[in-house]
C-alpha positions in Angstrom: 0.0 -0.1 -0.1 1.0 3.7 -0.5 2.7 5.5 2.5 -0.5 7.6 2.9 -2.6 4.3 3.7 0.0 3.1 5.9 0.3 6.4 7.6 -2.2 8.1 10.3 -5.1 9.9 8.5 -8.3 11.3 9.5 -11.7 10.0 8.0 -15.3 10.8 8.5 -18.3 8.3 9.0 -21.8 9.5 9.1 -23.7 7.9 12.0 -27.1 9.3 11.2 -27.8 12.0 13.9 -24.0 12.4 14.6 -20.9 12.5 12.6 -17.7 11.1 13.8 -14.2 12.0 12.9 -11.6 9.2 13.5 -7.8 9.5 13.7 -5.8 6.4 13.0 -5.2 3.9 10.2 -8.3 2.7 8.4 -6.6 -0.2 6.5 -5.6 -1.6 9.8 -8.7 -0.9 11.6 -6.6 1.3 14.1 -8.6 4.0 15.9 -6.6 6.2 18.3 -8.3 7.1 21.4 -8.2 9.7 24.4 -6.4 9.8 26.4 -3.9 8.9 24.0 -2.9 10.2 20.3 -6.5 11.9 19.6 -5.1 14.6 22.1 -2.4 15.5 19.8 -4.6 17.9 17.9 -4.6 21.5 18.6 -8.3 21.6 19.5 -11.1 19.9 18.0 -10.7 19.8 14.0 -13.0 22.2 12.0 -15.9 20.5 10.1 -17.5 22.5 7.2 -20.8 21.2 5.5 -21.2 22.2 1.8 -24.0 21.9 -0.4 -24.3 21.4 -4.3 -25.8 25.1 -4.8 -22.3 26.5 -3.6 -23.4 27.1 0.1 -21.3 26.2 2.9 -21.4 26.6 6.7 -19.4 25.5 9.7 -20.5 22.7 11.7 -20.7 23.7 15.3 -20.5 21.9 18.5 -17.7 19.5 17.7 -16.2 17.8 20.8 -13.7 15.1 21.7 -14.9 11.8 23.1 -12.8 8.9 24.0 -12.8 7.3 20.6 -13.3 10.1 18.0 -14.6 13.7 17.6 -18.2 14.0 17.1 -20.4 16.7 15.4 -24.1 17.5 14.8 -24.8 18.3 11.1 -27.8 19.8 9.6 -29.8 17.3 7.5 -29.6 16.6 4.8 -26.0 16.3 4.6 -24.6 16.2 1.0 -20.8 16.6 1.8 -18.5 17.4 4.7 -14.9 18.4 5.0 -12.8 18.4 8.2 -9.5 20.0 8.8 -7.3 19.0 11.9 -4.5 21.3 13.1 -1.8 18.9 14.1 1.6 20.0 15.5 4.7 19.7 13.1 6.5 16.5 13.6 10.0 17.3 15.4 13.1 15.8 13.6 15.9 17.6 15.5 17.4 14.1 16.2 18.0 13.8 12.4 19.3 17.4 12.1 16.2 18.3 10.1 13.6 20.9 10.6 10.2 20.2 11.7 8.0 18.4 9.2 4.6 20.0 8.8 1.7 17.6 9.0 -1.8 18.7 7.5 -4.4 16.2 8.0 -7.9 16.7 6.2 -10.9 14.5 5.4 -14.0 14.6 3.2 -17.3 12.6 3.0 -20.0 12.6 0.5 -23.6 11.2 0.6 -23.6 10.5 -3.3 -20.4 9.5 -4.8 -22.1 9.9 -8.4 -22.5 13.6 -7.4 -19.7 16.0 -8.4 -18.2 17.9 -5.6 -16.1 21.1 -5.7 -12.9 20.9 -4.1 -11.4 23.2 -1.5 -9.0 25.6 -2.9 -6.5 26.1 0.0 -5.7 22.5 0.9 -5.4 18.9 -0.6 -8.7 17.5 -1.3 -10.1 14.3 -2.9 -13.6 14.6 -4.6 -15.9 12.8 -6.9 -16.2 13.8 -10.4 -19.7 12.9 -11.0 -18.5 9.9 -13.3 -18.7 6.3 -12.1 -15.7 5.6 -10.1 -13.9 8.6 -11.0 -12.0 10.8 -8.2 -9.9 14.1 -8.8 -7.0 15.1 -6.5 -6.8 18.8 -6.2 -3.9 20.6 -4.4 -4.2 24.4 -3.6 -7.0 24.8 -6.1 -5.3 22.9 -9.3 -5.6 19.3 -10.3 -2.6 17.2 -8.7 -1.0 14.8 -11.3 0.7 11.8 -10.6 -0.5 11.3 -7.1 -0.9 8.1 -5.7 -4.4 7.3 -4.4 -5.2 4.1 -2.5 -8.9 2.9 -2.3 -9.8 0.9 0.5 -12.9 -1.4 0.0 -15.7 -2.5 2.6 -13.7 -5.8 2.9 -10.5 -4.0 3.6 -8.9 -4.7 0.4 -6.7 -2.2 -1.2 -6.1 -0.8 -4.7 -4.0 1.6 -5.9 -3.9 4.1 -8.8 -2.2 7.2 -9.8 -3.8 10.2 -11.2 -3.4 11.9 -14.7 -2.5 15.2 -15.7 -6.1 16.4 -15.0 -5.8 14.8 -11.4 -8.2 12.2 -11.9 -8.1 8.5 -11.4 -10.6 5.7 -11.9 -11.6 2.6 -9.8 -14.1 0.0 -10.4 -16.5 -0.3 -7.3 -17.8 -3.9 -7.4 -19.1 -4.2 -3.8 -21.6 -2.3 -1.9 -20.7 -0.5 1.3 -18.2 1.8 2.6 -15.1 2.8 0.6 -12.2 5.1 1.9 -9.6 6.8 -0.7 -6.3 8.0 0.8 -3.7 10.3 -0.9 -1.1 12.6 0.1 1.4 15.1 -1.4 4.7 16.7 -0.1 4.9 20.5 -0.5 8.7 21.4 -0.3 8.1 25.1 -0.3 9.2 26.9 2.9 6.6 27.4 5.6 6.2 28.7 9.1 3.4 28.4 11.4 3.0 30.3 14.7 6.4 31.5 14.4 7.9 28.0 13.8 9.8 27.2 10.5 9.4 24.0 8.9 11.0 23.1 5.1 8.2 21.0 4.0 4.7 19.8 4.8 3.0 16.4 4.4 -0.6 16.7 3.3 -2.9 13.8 3.9 -6.5 13.6 3.1 -9.2 11.2 2.7 -12.5 10.7 0.9 -15.2 8.5 2.4 -18.4 7.4 0.7 -20.9 4.5 0.7 -21.7 2.5 -2.6 -25.3 1.9 -2.1 -25.5 -1.1 -4.5 -23.3 -3.8 -6.0 -22.0 -7.4 -4.9 -21.9 -8.4 -1.2 -18.4 -7.5 -0.1 -16.1 -10.7 0.8 -15.2 -11.3 4.3 -12.6 -8.7 5.4 -8.9 -8.8 5.5 -6.2 -6.5 5.7 -4.1 -4.9 3.0 -4.4 -7.1 -0.2 -3.5 -5.0 -3.3 -5.8 -5.5 -6.1 -5.7 -4.2 -9.6 -7.0 -0.6 -10.5 -7.6 1.4 -13.7 -5.3 4.4 -14.0 -6.0 7.4 -15.8 
């Protein structure tokens, strides 16, 4: 699997009246807790609810629980975007400046509905074409990005985006899918007065495929063939 899929990430799951934001390794069924690594974030991550008409509003009332961050979103929910503020990773022992670590997550109700990507961070959105996703970084399509798609069974498939930022996957099974991608920005940055020379952006896209074959029994991290564009 790709480095992004093996590393920690945020992902969103819709639980009906509540929306849960998890931190961990989805492919390994690892969910961090509090007390523990959930407490590393500098406050509760922000959550934004977006609509197909272009309207967007902040989801308020987010709070930390022992297992996840929880939010109450207004129905009907079309798409959600979470942005977590995580401290840089210190690398002084390697004689390197801190590594910025930017974590984000998106959830969509309908993977067949196109979604406008955020313009200031790394985002992964459906294009509206069956099985097609687009990676966007700072408002521009992100080519040659590795995207890992984790199926309802836990199987993984990898693809790489084309020049237009798109990648295509077959979605044969019904159930929840999580796509993961990342990009390393080596331009100079600083945050709250602390300098770091590069930032690792990691983002996920979660959606539920409403129809298809019954998913095979779960097992972890088996690579399957994907279609790249």
